[in-house]
C-alpha positions as CSV (number, residue, x, y, z in Angstrom):
1,M,41.7,-7.1,-25.6
2,R,41.9,-10.1,-27.9
3,F,38.5,-9.8,-29.5
4,R,38.6,-13.1,-31.5
5,I,39.2,-15.1,-28.3
6,V,36.3,-13.4,-26.6
7,A,34.1,-14.0,-29.7
8,K,35.0,-17.7,-29.9
9,S,34.4,-18.3,-26.2
10,L,31.2,-16.4,-26.1
11,G,29.9,-18.2,-29.2
12,A,30.6,-21.6,-27.7
13,L,28.7,-20.7,-24.5
14,L,25.7,-19.3,-26.5
15,L,25.5,-22.6,-28.4
16,F,25.0,-24.5,-25.1
17,L,22.4,-21.9,-24.0
18,G,20.5,-22.4,-27.2
19,L,20.2,-26.1,-26.6
20,G,18.6,-25.3,-23.3
21,G,15.5,-24.1,-25.2
22,L,14.6,-27.7,-25.9
23,G,13.2,-28.1,-22.4
24,P,10.5,-25.4,-22.5
25,L,9.8,-26.3,-26.2
26,A,9.0,-29.8,-25.1
27,A,6.9,-28.6,-22.1
28,D,4.7,-26.4,-24.2
29,G,4.5,-28.9,-27.0
30,I,3.3,-31.7,-24.7
31,T,0.7,-29.4,-23.2
32,G,-0.6,-28.1,-26.5
33,N,0.8,-24.6,-26.3
34,P,2.5,-22.8,-29.2
35,I,6.1,-23.8,-29.7
36,W,7.1,-21.2,-32.3
37,P,8.4,-18.8,-29.6
38,W,10.9,-21.4,-28.5
39,L,12.0,-22.1,-32.1
40,V,12.6,-18.4,-32.6
41,M,14.5,-18.0,-29.3
42,S,16.7,-21.1,-29.7
43,G,17.3,-20.4,-33.4
44,T,18.4,-16.9,-32.7
45,I,20.7,-17.9,-29.9
46,I,22.3,-20.6,-32.0
47,A,22.7,-18.3,-35.0
48,V,24.4,-15.6,-32.9
49,G,26.6,-18.2,-31.2
50,G,27.5,-19.8,-34.5
51,G,28.4,-16.4,-36.0
52,L,30.6,-15.5,-33.1
53,L,32.4,-18.9,-33.4
54,A,33.0,-18.1,-37.1
55,I,34.5,-14.7,-36.2
56,G,36.8,-16.2,-33.6
57,R,37.9,-19.1,-35.8
58,G,41.5,-20.0,-35.3
59,A,41.9,-18.1,-32.0
60,S,43.5,-20.0,-29.2
61,S,42.3,-19.5,-25.6
62,N,45.7,-20.4,-24.4
63,D,46.3,-16.7,-24.8
64,M,43.3,-15.7,-22.8
65,G,44.1,-13.2,-20.0
66,L,42.1,-12.0,-17.1
67,L,40.7,-9.2,-19.1
68,E,39.3,-11.6,-21.8
69,G,38.0,-13.9,-19.0
70,V,36.1,-11.0,-17.5
71,A,34.8,-9.9,-20.9
72,V,33.5,-13.3,-21.7
73,T,31.8,-13.7,-18.4
74,T,30.2,-10.3,-18.5
75,L,29.1,-10.5,-22.2
76,V,27.6,-13.9,-21.8
77,W,25.3,-12.5,-19.1
78,L,24.4,-9.5,-21.2
79,V,24.0,-11.2,-24.6
80,G,22.6,-14.4,-23.1
81,S,19.9,-12.5,-21.1
82,V,18.8,-10.4,-24.1
83,L,18.4,-13.5,-26.3
84,A,16.9,-15.7,-23.6
85,G,14.4,-12.9,-22.9
86,I,12.8,-13.7,-26.2
87,G,11.3,-16.8,-24.6
88,L,10.0,-14.7,-21.7
89,W,8.5,-12.1,-24.0
90,L,6.9,-13.8,-27.0
91,P,4.8,-16.4,-25.1
92,A,3.7,-14.0,-22.4
93,P,0.8,-11.7,-23.4
94,G,1.3,-8.1,-22.4
95,S,5.1,-8.4,-22.1
96,T,7.6,-6.2,-23.9
97,P,11.1,-6.9,-25.1
98,I,12.4,-4.9,-22.1
99,D,10.2,-7.1,-19.8
100,G,11.7,-10.2,-21.3
101,W,15.3,-8.9,-20.9
102,F,14.5,-7.9,-17.3
103,E,13.1,-11.3,-16.4
104,A,15.9,-13.2,-18.1
105,M,18.6,-11.1,-16.4
106,S,16.8,-11.6,-13.1
107,G,16.9,-15.3,-13.8
108,F,20.6,-15.7,-14.9
109,T,21.8,-13.5,-12.0
110,T,19.5,-15.5,-9.6
111,T,17.9,-12.3,-8.4
112,G,14.3,-13.4,-8.6
113,S,12.6,-10.0,-9.3
114,S,9.8,-10.7,-11.7
115,I,7.5,-8.7,-13.9
116,F,4.9,-11.4,-13.6
117,G,2.3,-11.7,-10.9
118,G,-0.8,-9.6,-10.0
119,D,-2.7,-8.7,-13.2
120,R,-0.4,-11.1,-15.1
121,P,-0.7,-14.2,-12.8
122,I,2.3,-16.5,-12.8
123,E,-0.1,-19.5,-12.6
124,Q,-1.4,-18.5,-16.1
125,L,2.0,-18.6,-17.8
126,T,2.6,-21.6,-20.0
127,P,4.6,-24.6,-18.6
128,G,7.4,-23.7,-21.0
129,V,7.7,-20.2,-19.6
130,L,7.6,-21.4,-16.1
131,L,10.3,-24.0,-16.8
132,W,12.5,-21.5,-18.7
133,R,12.3,-19.1,-15.8
134,S,13.5,-21.8,-13.5
135,Q,16.2,-23.0,-16.0
136,T,17.7,-19.6,-16.3
137,Q,18.2,-19.4,-12.5
138,W,19.5,-23.0,-12.4
139,I,22.0,-22.2,-15.1
140,G,22.9,-18.9,-13.5
141,G,23.4,-20.4,-10.1
142,I,26.4,-22.5,-11.0
143,G,27.3,-20.1,-13.7
144,I,27.1,-20.6,-17.5
145,V,30.8,-20.3,-17.6
146,V,31.5,-22.8,-14.8
147,I,29.2,-25.4,-16.2
148,S,30.5,-25.1,-19.7
149,L,34.2,-25.1,-18.6
150,A,34.0,-28.9,-18.7
151,L,33.2,-28.8,-22.4
152,L,34.7,-25.5,-23.4
153,P,38.3,-26.8,-23.8
154,L,37.1,-29.2,-26.4
155,L,36.0,-26.3,-28.5
156,I,38.5,-23.6,-27.9
157,G,41.4,-25.2,-26.0
158,G,42.6,-24.5,-22.4
159,G,42.9,-21.2,-20.5
160,G,39.4,-21.4,-18.9
161,F,40.6,-20.7,-15.4
162,K,40.7,-16.9,-16.2
163,A,36.9,-17.0,-16.9
164,F,36.3,-19.3,-13.9
165,R,38.0,-16.8,-11.6
166,A,35.9,-14.0,-13.1
167,E,32.6,-15.7,-12.3
168,V,32.9,-17.7,-9.1
169,P,32.0,-15.4,-6.1
170,G,34.4,-14.8,-3.2
171,I,37.6,-13.0,-2.4
172,D,39.7,-16.0,-3.6
173,T,39.1,-19.2,-5.5
174,D,41.2,-22.3,-5.0
175,R,41.1,-25.1,-7.5
176,I,39.1,-28.0,-6.1
177,A,41.0,-30.3,-8.5
178,P,44.3,-29.9,-10.3
179,R,42.6,-29.2,-13.6
180,I,39.9,-26.7,-14.2
181,R,37.9,-29.2,-16.3
182,D,37.9,-31.6,-13.3
183,T,36.9,-28.8,-11.0
184,A,34.0,-28.0,-13.2
185,F,32.8,-31.6,-13.4
186,I,33.0,-31.9,-9.6
187,L,31.0,-28.7,-9.0
188,Y,28.5,-29.8,-11.7
189,R,28.0,-33.2,-10.1
190,F,27.5,-31.7,-6.7
191,Y,25.0,-29.1,-8.0
192,M,23.1,-31.8,-9.9
193,G,23.1,-34.0,-6.8
194,L,21.8,-31.2,-4.5
195,T,19.1,-30.4,-7.1
196,L,18.0,-34.1,-7.2
197,I,17.9,-34.4,-3.4
198,V,15.6,-31.3,-3.1
199,F,13.4,-32.5,-6.0
200,L,12.9,-35.9,-4.4
201,G,12.2,-34.3,-1.0
202,L,9.6,-32.0,-2.5
203,V,7.9,-34.9,-4.3
204,A,7.9,-37.0,-1.1
205,S,6.2,-34.1,0.7
206,G,3.3,-34.2,-1.8
207,V,4.4,-31.5,-4.3
208,G,3.6,-32.3,-8.0
209,G,6.5,-33.3,-10.2
210,F,6.6,-30.1,-12.3
211,D,6.4,-27.7,-9.3
212,A,9.0,-29.8,-7.5
213,L,11.4,-29.6,-10.5
214,C,11.0,-25.8,-10.9
215,H,11.4,-25.1,-7.1
216,A,14.3,-27.5,-6.8
217,M,16.1,-25.6,-9.6
218,T,15.4,-22.2,-8.1
219,C,16.2,-23.3,-4.5
220,V,19.7,-24.7,-5.1
221,S,20.5,-21.7,-7.3
222,T,19.2,-19.4,-4.5
223,G,17.1,-17.7,-7.2
224,G,13.6,-17.6,-5.8
225,F,11.4,-17.9,-8.9
226,S,8.2,-19.8,-8.1
227,T,5.4,-21.2,-10.2
228,Y,2.9,-19.3,-8.0
229,D,2.0,-15.7,-7.3
230,D,2.2,-16.3,-3.5
231,S,5.6,-18.1,-3.9
232,V,6.1,-21.3,-1.8
233,E,2.8,-20.7,-0.1
234,G,1.2,-22.0,-3.3
235,L,2.8,-25.4,-2.6
236,S,0.4,-25.8,0.4
237,S,2.9,-27.9,2.3
238,A,4.7,-27.1,5.5
239,A,6.9,-30.1,4.9
240,A,7.9,-28.6,1.5
241,E,8.9,-25.4,3.2
242,W,11.2,-27.2,5.6
243,I,12.8,-29.0,2.7
244,L,13.4,-25.7,0.9
245,I,14.9,-24.3,4.1
246,G,17.4,-27.1,4.1
247,G,18.2,-26.7,0.4
248,M,18.7,-22.9,0.8
249,L,21.0,-23.4,3.8
250,V,23.2,-25.7,1.8
251,A,23.2,-23.6,-1.3
252,G,24.2,-20.5,0.6
253,S,27.2,-22.3,2.1
254,N,30.7,-22.4,0.6
255,F,30.6,-25.2,-2.0
256,G,34.3,-25.9,-1.6
257,L,33.9,-26.6,2.2
258,L,30.8,-28.7,1.5
259,L,32.7,-30.8,-1.0
260,H,35.5,-31.4,1.6
261,A,32.8,-32.3,4.1
262,T,31.4,-35.0,1.8
263,R,34.9,-36.4,1.7
264,G,35.0,-36.8,5.4
265,K,36.5,-33.5,6.4
266,V,33.4,-32.2,8.2
267,D,35.6,-30.3,10.7
268,R,36.6,-27.8,8.0
269,L,33.0,-26.5,8.0
270,W,33.1,-25.5,11.7
271,R,36.7,-24.2,11.5
272,S,35.4,-21.7,8.9
273,S,34.7,-18.4,10.7
274,E,32.5,-17.4,7.8
275,F,30.3,-20.5,8.1
276,R,30.0,-20.0,11.9
277,L,29.0,-16.4,11.3
278,Y,26.5,-17.6,8.6
279,L,24.7,-19.9,11.0
280,A,24.9,-17.4,13.9
281,L,23.2,-14.7,11.8
282,I,20.4,-17.0,10.7
283,I,19.8,-18.3,14.2
284,G,20.0,-14.8,15.8
285,A,17.7,-13.3,13.1
286,T,15.2,-16.1,13.5
287,I,15.0,-15.7,17.3
288,A,14.6,-11.9,17.0
289,L,11.9,-12.3,14.3
290,C,10.0,-14.8,16.4
291,I,10.0,-12.4,19.4
292,M,8.9,-9.4,17.3
293,L,6.2,-11.3,15.4
294,A,4.8,-12.9,18.6
295,A,4.6,-9.5,20.3
296,G,3.4,-7.5,17.3
297,A,1.5,-10.0,15.1
298,P,-1.3,-11.8,17.0
299,A,-2.4,-13.2,13.7
300,Y,0.0,-16.1,14.4
301,T,-1.9,-18.6,16.4
302,S,0.5,-21.5,15.8
303,W,4.0,-21.6,17.2
304,H,5.0,-24.0,14.4
305,D,3.9,-21.4,11.8
306,L,5.6,-18.6,13.7
307,V,8.9,-20.4,13.9
308,R,8.8,-21.8,10.4
309,D,7.9,-18.4,8.8
310,S,10.6,-16.6,10.8
311,L,13.3,-19.2,10.0
312,F,12.2,-19.4,6.3
313,Q,12.4,-15.7,5.7
314,A,15.7,-15.4,7.6
315,V,17.2,-18.2,5.5
316,S,15.6,-17.0,2.2
317,I,16.9,-13.4,2.6
318,T,20.4,-14.3,4.0
319,T,21.0,-16.7,1.1
320,T,19.5,-14.1,-1.2
321,T,17.0,-16.6,-2.5
322,G,14.0,-14.3,-2.1
323,Y,11.2,-16.8,-1.7
324,G,8.2,-15.5,0.2
325,S,6.1,-17.3,2.9
326,G,3.3,-16.6,5.3
327,Y,0.9,-15.2,2.8
328,D,-1.9,-17.2,4.5
329,T,-1.3,-15.3,7.7
330,M,-0.4,-11.9,6.3
331,P,-1.4,-11.0,2.7
332,G,1.8,-9.1,2.1
333,S,4.2,-11.7,3.6
334,W,7.1,-10.0,5.4
335,A,6.1,-6.6,4.0
336,D,3.3,-6.6,6.6
337,W,5.6,-7.5,9.5
338,P,6.5,-4.9,12.1
339,A,9.0,-2.3,11.0
340,A,11.8,-3.6,13.2
341,A,11.4,-7.1,11.7
342,Q,11.5,-5.7,8.2
343,L,14.7,-3.8,9.0
344,I,16.4,-7.0,10.2
345,L,15.6,-8.6,6.8
346,V,17.0,-5.5,5.0
347,F,20.2,-5.8,7.0
348,L,20.4,-9.4,6.0
349,M,20.1,-8.4,2.3
350,I,23.5,-6.7,2.5
351,G,25.5,-9.5,3.9
352,G,24.5,-12.3,1.6
353,G,25.6,-15.9,2.0
354,C,29.1,-17.4,2.0
355,A,31.8,-17.0,-0.6
356,G,31.9,-19.8,-3.0
357,S,28.2,-20.3,-2.9
358,T,25.4,-19.3,-5.3
359,A,24.2,-16.5,-3.0
360,G,24.6,-12.8,-3.8
361,G,25.3,-9.9,-1.5
362,V,28.7,-8.6,-0.2
363,K,29.5,-12.1,1.2
364,L,30.1,-12.6,4.9
365,V,33.8,-13.3,4.5
366,R,34.3,-9.7,3.3
367,F,32.7,-8.3,6.4
368,L,34.9,-10.5,8.5
369,V,38.0,-9.2,6.8
370,A,36.7,-5.6,7.1
371,W,35.9,-6.0,10.8
372,R,39.4,-7.4,11.5
373,A,41.0,-4.6,9.5
374,A,39.0,-2.0,11.4
375,R,39.9,-3.6,14.7
376,R,43.6,-3.5,13.7
377,E,43.5,0.2,12.8
378,L,41.8,1.0,16.2
379,R,44.7,-0.8,17.9
380,R,47.2,1.2,16.0
381,Y,45.9,4.4,17.6
382,V,46.9,3.1,20.9
383,E,50.1,1.2,19.8
384,P,51.4,2.8,16.6
385,A,54.4,0.5,16.4
386,R,52.4,-2.7,16.7
387,V,52.3,-5.0,13.7
388,T,49.1,-7.0,13.6
389,P,48.6,-9.2,10.5
390,I,45.0,-10.0,9.5
391,R,44.3,-13.7,9.5
392,L,41.4,-15.7,8.2
393,G,41.1,-19.5,8.4
394,G,44.6,-19.7,9.9
395,H,46.2,-17.9,6.9
396,Q,47.6,-14.4,6.9
397,L,46.0,-12.2,4.3
398,K,48.2,-10.1,2.1
399,E,47.6,-6.3,2.3
400,P,46.5,-6.0,-1.4
401,L,43.7,-8.4,-0.7
402,V,42.6,-6.5,2.4
403,L,42.6,-3.3,0.3
404,Q,40.5,-5.0,-2.4
405,V,37.9,-6.1,0.2
406,G,37.6,-2.5,1.4
407,T,37.3,-1.2,-2.2
408,F,34.6,-3.8,-3.0
409,I,32.5,-2.8,0.1
410,F,32.9,0.9,-0.8
411,L,31.9,0.3,-4.4
412,F,28.9,-1.8,-3.3
413,F,27.5,0.9,-1.1
414,L,28.2,3.6,-3.7
415,S,26.4,1.5,-6.4
416,W,23.5,1.0,-4.0
417,A,23.2,4.8,-3.4
418,I,23.5,5.7,-7.1
419,G,21.0,3.1,-8.0
420,A,18.5,4.3,-5.4
421,L,19.0,7.9,-6.4
422,L,18.4,7.1,-10.1
423,L,15.2,5.1,-9.3
424,A,13.9,7.9,-7.1
425,A,14.6,10.4,-9.8
426,L,12.5,8.2,-12.1
427,G,9.5,8.4,-9.8
428,S,9.9,5.6,-7.2
429,D,9.1,6.3,-3.6
430,L,11.8,6.2,-1.0
431,A,11.1,2.6,0.3
432,T,10.8,1.3,-3.3
433,A,14.0,3.1,-4.6
434,T,16.3,2.1,-1.7
435,T,15.2,-1.5,-1.4
436,A,14.8,-2.1,-5.1
437,S,18.4,-0.9,-5.7
438,L,19.7,-3.1,-2.8
439,S,17.6,-6.1,-3.9
440,C,18.9,-6.0,-7.4
441,L,22.5,-5.4,-6.4
442,S,22.4,-8.2,-3.8
443,N,20.5,-10.5,-6.2
444,I,17.6,-11.1,-3.8
445,G,14.3,-10.4,-5.6
446,P,11.7,-8.7,-3.3
447,G,12.1,-5.3,-1.7
448,L,9.6,-3.0,0.0
449,G,7.1,-0.5,-1.3
450,S,5.8,-1.3,-4.8
451,V,8.3,-4.1,-5.3
452,G,7.4,-5.9,-2.0
453,P,7.1,-9.7,-1.8
454,A,3.4,-9.6,-2.7
455,N,3.9,-7.3,-5.7
456,N,5.8,-7.5,-9.0
457,W,8.2,-5.2,-10.8
458,A,6.1,-4.5,-13.9
459,G,5.1,-1.1,-12.6
460,L,8.6,0.3,-13.0
461,S,9.3,2.3,-16.2
462,D,11.5,0.9,-18.9
463,P,14.4,3.2,-17.9
464,A,14.0,2.0,-14.3
465,K,14.0,-1.6,-15.4
466,I,17.2,-1.0,-17.4
467,I,18.9,0.5,-14.3
468,C,17.8,-2.6,-12.3
469,I,19.2,-4.8,-15.0
470,G,22.6,-3.1,-14.6
471,L,22.5,-3.4,-10.9
472,M,21.7,-7.1,-11.1
473,L,24.7,-7.7,-13.4
474,L,27.0,-5.6,-11.2
475,G,26.0,-7.7,-8.2
476,R,26.2,-11.1,-9.8
477,L,29.6,-10.5,-11.3
478,E,31.0,-8.9,-8.2
479,L,31.3,-5.3,-9.3
480,L,35.0,-5.1,-10.0
481,G,35.1,-7.1,-13.2
482,V,32.1,-5.3,-14.8
483,L,33.5,-1.9,-13.8
484,L,36.8,-2.8,-15.3
485,L,35.2,-3.2,-18.7
486,L,33.7,0.3,-18.5
487,R,37.2,1.7,-18.9
488,L,37.9,2.5,-22.5
489,R,41.5,1.3,-22.2
490,A,40.2,-2.2,-21.6
491,W,38.7,-2.4,-25.1
492,K,41.9,-1.4,-26.9
493,G,43.3,-4.1,-29.1
């Protein structure tokens, strides 16, 4: 491990994060709220970033390897969330440093689990806190590393592709452009454009400018933080919910394929078996939810509300956004739905969206590979001599990649089980422990039990919150990289 390279890269990224505190500082300053918490937060982040840059002075990232890239990516989430949590602790009465860290990690990992709500209403938070919550998710959606790669070479030289590979979700990452800096700029422009489109759509639907900005950022990042306790229901606009459905659908799709589609290669979307599965799951889940809710929830008197709420929750959970809807019909949102309908949404939590998107979860492409590998092994029982390569998108997959997919899925379910066991040991009931562990690992937000969509996560003990923080980080950074750093050999110079 080349520690000076890690220090220099991490310091540069933290300097950019520190500048992000200007937004909430301005928001609270304009509305007459105290700005000293933001001065403390930004000053601390910049000081730490500057110190790390000094430690790494003279290091060249041309020598950055995969291990250093994984270390930078993991540490920027850990250190960044601890420091950014200052802005979610100091201005919020009743919060603790652990609460601030939890909320910031939930933001950067685009999980959306919140310690606010209930007896600490989200609506009573200052505009600065509301904006910073949304900003953390917007930054986390595209990735601090990916966004900064366009500027990082100016500070530390080349070699950024190692960090890029460690952050971008999916089983493989092709360069969208020949140079990583160009790739970062293309992704950044696309992300900005999508945010702007959702923002303008929300404003056109009658949503206020501030609420529209916050929800646009948390929609395209598939994060799910809202400015209201009852999530998007607080916007009081069915049109806004339809716009958010569209935004979530796009954000949960493979950004690489979407960029090709904008260049006239729309057929590449439909040729993607993962994208077809993505749409089929959402459509199938929506139909099933409509049938179950119509049969078991006579509270729905409008077909439009029934279809919209069913589709909204299917999209929100599949893309791991975690917004809630339908509070006007059922106070607990989908936590009050029939058990079978809840179970469908829990299953959707596991799969997640498409690789190369801002969504969490296992990613549907991995399940496609696992299914085809399982089918091949079943055939081998009948025809032992048969050679059946596994193909995806017209390309034959190498066996090490197939093995890596199986390893990832095993580690995902193992991490889920261990997380649920630890939460149960700390006093959570079965529904809370199992769904909270899955929700954090898949970066979704709401679960069931005491962490349902109508509740918050403040009731968890500090040790339970720290376990959830670890699960969020594992899920966001795709398990293998974080687990690699837990090996002592990885830290030897």
